[in-house]
C-alpha positions, 0 to 999 in steps of 0.5 A, a space after each residue: 718372581 722376576 719382580 721380587 729379584 729386580 726389587 732386591 736388585 734395584 735396592 742394591 743399587 740404590 745404596 751409596 757406594 761407600 756404604 759400610 761393609 756390614 750392610 753391604 753383606 747384609 744386602 748381598 745375604 737377602 739375595 742368597 736367602 731369596 735364591 735359596 727360598 726360590 730353589 726350594 720352591 722349585 721355582 730355580 734349578 741352582 746346584 750352588 745358591 752361594 755361587 749363583 748369588 756371587 755371580 749376580 752380585 758380580 754383575 751389579 757390582 761391575 756397574 754400581 759399586 766398583 766404578 764408584 768406589 774405585 773411580 769416584 764415579 757418581 751413584 747411578 741414576 734411577 734410569 741407570 739402576 734399571 738398565 743394570 737390573 733388568 739385564 742382570 736379572 734376565 740373564 740370572 733367569 736364563 740360567 737358573 729359572 727352572 724350565 717346566 
C-alpha cells in the first residue's frame, strides 16, 4: 500500500510546476480515488477522503509546486522528490493507516 502511494506522489512530484490546471486536478483526483479505494478496502481509516487528500497534496505542494511557481525554483531532482514523497507517505500512514 505504501508503494502505491509513493508511486502516485513521485508522479506528482515529477510533473513540471507549470503544468496546466486540468492536469494538476486530474493528478489530485488520482490520489483521492486511491484514498477512497483503500478506505473502502479497510486498509485506511479515513472519515473524509477529500480532506485527507487535501492534506497530502499540501505536504507535497509545499515543496514541489509553490516554490517553483512563486519563487522560480527549479523542479525537484529525483533525489529531492524521494525526500519529499517518503516522509509525506509516512506521515499520511501514521494518521490514516488502519490499525489491526
